[in-house]
C-alpha positions as CSV (number, residue, x, y, z in Angstrom):
1,M,8.3,-21.7,-4.5
2,G,11.8,-21.5,-6.0
3,E,14.7,-20.5,-4.1
4,S,15.5,-17.3,-6.8
5,E,11.2,-16.0,-6.6
6,K,11.7,-13.0,-5.0
7,R,10.2,-12.0,-1.7
8,V,9.3,-8.7,-0.2
9,A,9.0,-8.4,3.7
10,G,7.9,-5.6,6.0
11,G,5.8,-4.6,8.8
12,C,4.7,-1.9,11.0
13,L,7.3,0.3,13.7
14,C,7.3,-2.1,16.4
15,G,7.5,-5.5,14.4
16,Q,4.4,-7.0,16.1
17,L,2.6,-6.9,12.8
18,R,4.6,-8.4,9.7
19,Y,4.0,-9.5,6.2
20,E,6.0,-11.2,3.4
21,A,4.8,-11.1,-0.5
22,R,6.1,-13.8,-2.7
23,G,6.9,-12.4,-6.4
24,E,7.0,-9.4,-8.4
25,P,4.0,-6.6,-7.2
26,Q,1.3,-6.4,-9.7
27,F,1.6,-2.7,-9.6
28,A,3.4,0.1,-7.6
29,G,2.7,4.0,-7.3
30,Y,1.6,7.0,-5.4
31,C,-1.6,7.5,-4.0
32,F,-2.4,11.5,-3.5
33,C,-6.1,11.1,-2.4
34,A,-7.3,12.9,0.8
35,D,-7.9,9.8,2.7
36,C,-4.5,8.3,2.1
37,R,-2.9,11.6,3.3
38,K,-4.7,12.0,6.0
39,A,-4.2,8.1,7.0
40,S,-0.3,8.4,6.4
41,G,0.1,12.1,8.1
42,S,1.9,12.9,4.8
43,G,1.2,14.3,1.1
44,F,0.9,10.5,-0.3
45,I,0.8,6.9,0.3
46,P,3.4,5.1,-1.7
47,F,2.0,1.7,-2.3
48,M,2.2,-2.1,-4.0
49,G,0.1,-4.3,-5.2
50,F,-0.1,-8.4,-4.5
51,A,-2.4,-11.0,-5.1
52,A,-3.8,-12.6,-2.0
53,D,-2.7,-15.7,-2.4
54,T,1.3,-14.6,-2.4
55,V,1.0,-12.8,0.5
56,S,1.3,-13.7,4.5
57,F,0.6,-11.9,7.6
58,T,1.9,-12.7,11.0
59,G,0.5,-10.0,14.4
60,E,-2.6,-8.8,15.3
61,I,-4.3,-6.5,12.9
62,R,-6.7,-3.8,13.6
63,Q,-8.6,-1.9,10.4
64,A,-9.8,1.7,9.8
65,V,-12.6,1.8,7.1
66,S,-13.5,4.7,4.5
67,R,-15.5,5.1,1.8
68,A,-14.1,4.3,-1.3
69,Y,-13.9,6.5,-4.6
70,R,-15.6,3.8,-6.5
71,G,-18.0,2.8,-3.9
72,G,-17.7,0.4,-1.4
73,E,-15.3,0.6,1.4
74,S,-11.1,1.1,1.5
75,V,-10.0,-0.9,4.7
76,R,-6.2,0.0,5.8
77,N,-4.6,-2.3,8.6
78,F,-2.3,-0.9,11.0
79,C,-0.7,-2.4,14.3
80,P,-2.8,-2.2,17.3
81,T,0.6,-1.4,19.4
82,C,2.3,1.0,17.3
83,G,-0.3,2.2,15.0
84,G,1.7,1.4,12.0
85,L,0.2,1.7,8.7
86,V,1.1,-1.8,7.2
87,F,-1.4,-2.6,4.5
88,G,-4.7,-2.3,2.5
89,G,-7.6,-4.8,2.1
90,I,-9.5,-7.8,4.1
91,V,-7.2,-11.0,4.6
92,G,-9.2,-13.9,3.3
93,V,-11.4,-11.8,1.6
94,D,-10.0,-9.7,-1.1
95,T,-8.2,-11.2,-3.9
96,S,-5.5,-8.4,-3.5
97,H,-3.5,-6.7,-1.0
98,T,-2.1,-3.2,-1.0
99,I,1.2,-3.0,0.5
100,Y,2.7,0.3,1.7
101,A,5.9,0.8,0.7
102,G,6.9,2.8,4.0
103,S,6.4,-0.5,5.8
104,L,9.2,-2.5,3.8
105,D,12.4,-3.9,5.5
106,D,14.2,-2.7,1.9
107,P,12.8,0.3,0.7
108,S,14.8,0.0,-2.5
109,L,12.4,-2.8,-3.5
110,F,10.1,0.1,-4.2
111,K,9.6,0.9,-7.8
112,P,6.6,3.3,-8.4
113,Q,5.0,3.0,-12.1
114,M,1.9,5.6,-11.4
115,A,0.6,8.2,-9.1
116,I,-3.1,8.2,-8.5
117,F,-5.4,10.7,-7.4
118,D,-3.3,13.9,-9.0
119,R,-6.2,16.1,-8.5
120,D,-5.6,15.8,-4.8
121,R,-2.2,16.1,-5.0
122,P,-0.6,19.4,-2.8
123,D,1.2,21.8,-4.5
124,W,4.3,21.3,-2.3
125,V,4.6,17.6,-3.4
126,P,6.6,17.6,-6.3
127,M,5.6,14.7,-8.8
128,P,8.6,12.3,-9.3
129,P,9.4,12.1,-13.2
130,G,8.8,9.4,-15.2
131,L,5.3,8.1,-13.8
132,T,2.1,7.1,-15.7
133,V,-0.4,9.8,-13.9
134,F,-4.0,9.2,-13.5
135,E,-6.3,12.4,-12.4
136,T,-8.1,9.8,-10.2
137,M,-8.0,6.0,-10.3
138,P,-6.8,3.9,-13.7
139,P,-9.6,2.6,-15.9
140,E,-10.7,-0.8,-14.7
């Protein structure tokens, strides 16, 4: 890995669960689905997607599992000590992980490009300008 390669680091509130991702995210945006709203306690979850082989995790992980929009399961990982929500996906199984931008050490690294599940966006959450907006999920 070159010294100039971008690194994205972050973790939970107490610092027990940490990650480091190398390179640029594959995508970044906001999810307004009901599950993300409930998991975050907010109107949305800001997310960044990275290939699994570019992300490393340290610390103990707990998982919350819910039914995914396209079937299957959505797995959200959080710290068992502080409860901080950190990333999505199953380590060692999934080919990509969703890092939750609220867990970034440097929040300026989050550059959203899209918004998903706009159909579920609460009226009290304004849509940031300049995003590609999807009613549900982007086409595969």
